[in-house]
VEXROLO-573459 format. One record per residue (C-alpha): residue number from 1; residue in three letters; x, y, z. Coordinates in steps of 0.05 Angstrom, whole numbers, plus 5000, padded with zeros to 4 digits. Each point is the difference from the previous one (the first is absolute). Example, Ala and Ser with C-alpha at 12.3 -4.5 7.8 and 13.67 -1.06 7.14 Angstrom:
REM residues 2
> 1;ALA;5246;4910;5156
> 2;SER;5027;5069;4987
END
This chain:
REM residues 297
> 1;UNK;7736;0633;7406
> 2;UNK;5008;4998;4924
> 3;UNK;5055;5034;4961
> 4;UNK;5029;5000;4930
> 5;UNK;5075;5000;4994
> 6;UNK;5041;5019;4939
> 7;UNK;5074;4984;5000
> 8;UNK;5030;4936;5026
> 9;UNK;5074;5015;5006
> 10;UNK;5041;4985;5062
> 11;UNK;4960;5048;5043
> 12;UNK;4933;4988;4968
> 13;UNK;5003;4924;5004
> 14;UNK;5017;5003;5074
> 15;UNK;4945;5050;5013
> 16;UNK;4945;4959;4968
> 17;UNK;5026;4939;5037
> 18;UNK;4994;5038;5066
> 19;UNK;4931;5024;4982
> 20;UNK;4977;4929;4985
> 21;UNK;5029;4978;5067
> 22;UNK;4956;5053;5031
> 23;UNK;4939;4971;4967
> 24;UNK;4987;5053;4947
> 25;UNK;4973;4985;4931
> 26;UNK;5055;5022;4951
> 27;UNK;4992;5004;4925
> 28;UNK;5068;5007;4966
> 29;UNK;5026;5022;4933
> 30;UNK;5071;5004;4972
> 31;UNK;5027;4999;4930
> 32;UNK;5037;4936;5019
> 33;UNK;4952;4941;4998
> 34;UNK;5050;4962;5042
> 35;UNK;4994;5052;5055
> 36;UNK;4924;4996;4997
> 37;UNK;5004;4924;5006
> 38;UNK;5047;5007;5060
> 39;UNK;4951;5047;5034
> 40;UNK;4943;4952;4986
> 41;UNK;5041;4946;5034
> 42;UNK;4996;5039;5066
> 43;UNK;4925;5009;4993
> 44;UNK;4992;5063;4958
> 45;UNK;4952;5003;4941
> 46;UNK;5038;5010;4935
> 47;UNK;4978;5049;4946
> 48;UNK;5019;4998;4927
> 49;UNK;4996;5075;4990
> 50;UNK;4983;5065;5035
> 51;UNK;4930;4995;4974
> 52;UNK;4994;4929;5027
> 53;UNK;5026;5023;5068
> 54;UNK;4947;5055;5004
> 55;UNK;4945;4952;4979
> 56;UNK;5017;4954;5057
> 57;UNK;4994;5055;5053
> 58;UNK;4937;5023;5035
> 59;UNK;4984;5075;5002
> 60;UNK;5024;5043;5034
> 61;UNK;5065;4971;4975
> 62;UNK;5070;5012;5027
> 63;UNK;5060;4988;4955
> 64;UNK;5072;5002;5025
> 65;UNK;5053;5018;4949
> 66;UNK;5070;4974;5016
> 67;UNK;5042;5010;4937
> 68;UNK;5064;5040;4987
> 69;UNK;4994;5075;5011
> 70;UNK;4995;5049;4944
> 71;UNK;4968;4982;4933
> 72;UNK;4982;4928;5019
> 73;UNK;4959;5025;5060
> 74;UNK;4969;5058;4962
> 75;UNK;4980;4956;4942
> 76;UNK;4971;4946;5046
> 77;UNK;4960;5051;5041
> 78;UNK;4971;5031;4937
> 79;UNK;4982;4932;4970
> 80;UNK;4967;4977;5065
> 81;UNK;4962;5066;5005
> 82;UNK;4968;4989;4932
> 83;UNK;4971;4934;5026
> 84;UNK;4978;5021;5070
> 85;UNK;4936;5034;5021
> 86;UNK;4982;5059;5044
> 87;UNK;5012;4982;5073
> 88;UNK;5058;4953;4986
> 89;UNK;5070;5012;5029
> 90;UNK;5070;4995;4971
> 91;UNK;5058;4991;5048
> 92;UNK;5071;5014;4977
> 93;UNK;5049;4963;5045
> 94;UNK;5062;5015;4959
> 95;UNK;5050;5057;5005
> 96;UNK;4963;5055;4965
> 97;UNK;5018;5074;5004
> 98;UNK;4949;5034;5046
> 99;UNK;4989;5056;4949
> 100;UNK;4976;4946;4951
> 101;UNK;4952;4973;5052
> 102;UNK;4965;5067;5006
> 103;UNK;4992;5007;4925
> 104;UNK;4978;4928;4992
> 105;UNK;4948;5005;5056
> 106;UNK;4970;5062;4967
> 107;UNK;4993;4964;4934
> 108;UNK;4969;4938;5032
> 109;UNK;4952;5042;5042
> 110;UNK;4968;5026;4935
> 111;UNK;4980;4928;4987
> 112;UNK;4975;4990;5071
> 113;UNK;5059;4956;5019
> 114;UNK;5037;5003;5066
> 115;UNK;5076;5000;5003
> 116;UNK;5043;4977;5058
> 117;UNK;5076;5003;5001
> 118;UNK;5034;4949;5046
> 119;UNK;5074;5009;5012
> 120;UNK;5024;4929;5013
> 121;UNK;5062;4980;5038
> 122;UNK;5023;4930;5017
> 123;UNK;5033;4973;4938
> 124;UNK;5005;4926;4990
> 125;UNK;4993;4989;5075
> 126;UNK;4929;5027;5002
> 127;UNK;4967;4932;4991
> 128;UNK;5028;4977;5066
> 129;UNK;5001;5063;5043
> 130;UNK;4950;5044;4964
> 131;UNK;5003;5066;4962
> 132;UNK;5003;5069;5030
> 133;UNK;4946;5038;4962
> 134;UNK;4997;5076;4995
> 135;UNK;4931;5015;4972
> 136;UNK;4974;5063;4967
> 137;UNK;4931;5016;4974
> 138;UNK;4929;5018;5020
> 139;UNK;4976;4972;5066
> 140;UNK;4941;4959;4972
> 141;UNK;5038;4954;4952
> 142;UNK;5059;4993;5049
> 143;UNK;4952;4979;5055
> 144;UNK;4966;4949;4954
> 145;UNK;5068;4971;4982
> 146;UNK;5023;4995;5073
> 147;UNK;4993;4923;5002
> 148;UNK;5049;4995;4941
> 149;UNK;5051;5046;5032
> 150;UNK;4993;4965;5067
> 151;UNK;5015;4932;4969
> 152;UNK;5060;5025;4960
> 153;UNK;5031;5038;5058
> 154;UNK;5029;4976;5066
> 155;UNK;4965;5023;5063
> 156;UNK;4996;5077;4999
> 157;UNK;5035;4997;4933
> 158;UNK;4954;5044;4958
> 159;UNK;4973;5070;5006
> 160;UNK;4957;5048;4961
> 161;UNK;5050;5057;4997
> 162;UNK;4961;5052;4961
> 163;UNK;4967;5021;4935
> 164;UNK;5016;4973;4931
> 165;UNK;5075;4998;4989
> 166;UNK;5017;5000;5074
> 167;UNK;5014;4926;5000
> 168;UNK;5051;5003;4945
> 169;UNK;5029;5065;5028
> 170;UNK;5013;4967;5067
> 171;UNK;5029;4939;4964
> 172;UNK;5046;5046;4960
> 173;UNK;5027;5030;5065
> 174;UNK;5005;4930;5030
> 175;UNK;5043;4978;4942
> 176;UNK;5044;5062;5004
> 177;UNK;5014;4983;5073
> 178;UNK;5013;4928;4979
> 179;UNK;5053;5025;4949
> 180;UNK;5034;5039;5055
> 181;UNK;5000;4943;5050
> 182;UNK;5028;4951;4950
> 183;UNK;5055;5049;4981
> 184;UNK;5019;5008;5073
> 185;UNK;5005;4925;5010
> 186;UNK;5039;4992;4934
> 187;UNK;5052;5052;5019
> 188;UNK;5009;4974;5070
> 189;UNK;5008;4928;4978
> 190;UNK;5050;5020;4946
> 191;UNK;5043;5035;5052
> 192;UNK;4998;4938;5044
> 193;UNK;5016;4955;4940
> 194;UNK;5064;5039;4990
> 195;UNK;5020;5000;5073
> 196;UNK;5065;4967;5022
> 197;UNK;4960;4962;5053
> 198;UNK;4972;4949;4950
> 199;UNK;4931;5009;5027
> 200;UNK;4944;4948;4991
> 201;UNK;4948;5046;4969
> 202;UNK;4943;4950;5003
> 203;UNK;5013;4990;5075
> 204;UNK;5001;5075;5011
> 205;UNK;4936;5011;4962
> 206;UNK;4967;4945;5041
> 207;UNK;5028;5030;5064
> 208;UNK;4972;5068;4984
> 209;UNK;4930;4970;4995
> 210;UNK;5001;4990;5076
> 211;UNK;4990;5064;5037
> 212;UNK;5037;5047;4953
> 213;UNK;4969;5066;4980
> 214;UNK;5015;4984;4926
> 215;UNK;4961;4934;5000
> 216;UNK;4949;4994;4944
> 217;UNK;4971;4951;4950
> 218;UNK;5049;5026;4949
> 219;UNK;5056;4980;5047
> 220;UNK;4970;4930;5006
> 221;UNK;5002;4995;4925
> 222;UNK;5073;5024;5000
> 223;UNK;5017;4947;5050
> 224;UNK;4968;4946;4957
> 225;UNK;5035;5025;4937
> 226;UNK;5068;5001;5035
> 227;UNK;4990;4931;5029
> 228;UNK;4988;4972;4931
> 229;UNK;5055;5039;4966
> 230;UNK;5047;5032;5051
> 231;UNK;5038;5043;4949
> 232;UNK;4940;5008;4953
> 233;UNK;5043;4971;4945
> 234;UNK;4939;4976;4962
> 235;UNK;4974;5071;4989
> 236;UNK;5019;5060;4958
> 237;UNK;4995;5069;5031
> 238;UNK;4946;5021;4951
> 239;UNK;4939;5032;5033
> 240;UNK;4936;5020;4965
> 241;UNK;4947;5048;5026
> 242;UNK;4925;4995;4990
> 243;UNK;4985;5075;4997
> 244;UNK;4974;5018;5068
> 245;UNK;5066;5031;5022
> 246;UNK;5000;5046;4940
> 247;UNK;4928;5021;5013
> 248;UNK;5015;5014;5073
> 249;UNK;5060;5044;4982
> 250;UNK;4956;5038;4950
> 251;UNK;4947;5010;5053
> 252;UNK;5052;5022;5050
> 253;UNK;5027;5052;4951
> 254;UNK;4930;5025;4989
> 255;UNK;4989;5008;5075
> 256;UNK;5072;5025;5014
> 257;UNK;5012;4941;5048
> 258;UNK;5072;4976;5004
> 259;UNK;5008;4925;4989
> 260;UNK;5076;4992;4993
> 261;UNK;5003;4929;5026
> 262;UNK;4949;4974;4950
> 263;UNK;5032;5040;4943
> 264;UNK;5069;4971;5015
> 265;UNK;4970;4929;5003
> 266;UNK;4965;5008;4933
> 267;UNK;5061;5030;4966
> 268;UNK;5042;4942;5027
> 269;UNK;4953;4953;4963
> 270;UNK;5010;5039;4936
> 271;UNK;5076;4994;5009
> 272;UNK;4994;4925;5011
> 273;UNK;4975;4991;4929
> 274;UNK;5061;5032;4968
> 275;UNK;5057;4955;4982
> 276;UNK;5043;5063;4999
> 277;UNK;4982;5071;5019
> 278;UNK;5014;5057;4951
> 279;UNK;4998;5048;5060
> 280;UNK;5056;4962;5034
> 281;UNK;5041;5000;4936
> 282;UNK;4991;5076;4998
> 283;UNK;5024;5005;5072
> 284;UNK;5062;4960;4982
> 285;UNK;5012;5044;4939
> 286;UNK;4994;5065;5039
> 287;UNK;5046;4977;5056
> 288;UNK;5051;4980;4948
> 289;UNK;4993;5066;4963
> 290;UNK;5008;5048;5058
> 291;UNK;5046;4960;5045
> 292;UNK;5033;4948;4958
> 293;UNK;4970;4945;5043
> 294;UNK;5007;4930;4973
> 295;UNK;4943;4967;4962
> 296;UNK;4986;4929;4978
> 297;UNK;4993;4989;4926
END
């Protein structure tokens, strides 16, 4: 099958490489000419601009957008839409808010364009093991794109989960669960790191991968990280978030669904970015004021 691909970052480059390995014709564009050249080296066809990419595709065209979420994705989708024709399809594989998907699909439909949202999980390991794809959109374009999804995903690793926005909605919840799982591992390993038993954390992580109810791919990654850096001395405890956790909490509030584990995990990430907490200073000040408890200056 033929597909256009916009965005050749770490995820995008691996995805086009996997598509080429699957025998698909892939036309690529990125603002980085070096990235385009790298994609050409694995068999993709390079494009010098969005217009050039569209010219090199045969109608009905399919164009996959894999750029940072927010304004970059919105701007790219709008620019591509101006160049495409009725019957063509735009796929957003990034981390877009599902509300934006619905609005975007409505705008594109007025031009006769199809829109598919593909929540994509797999990170930098996707090239080797495949990407789990959570796909939202109308049945017809999703069915037509099935060969693309099948190549990108491992066996049984993609599904059409619902109407427009459903793919990114499911991916949002997926990432919220991911936040919570990572926080659970983080707290457990910190407790063991401070144990008097001088535990070999890498060995324990590896052990838990064999028959334990807490085994997972995340635990495999933890084992690898601890093997390379047993005390994680090479890292700072500064953790970013990409937005999905915030969106999930907002959705949970709207639906009156309690998500305390995710909320705590997200707020812990916020705290990790503070060199010093004003709230904790306030706690110290109040304890000192009402009880004369000692403080550190």
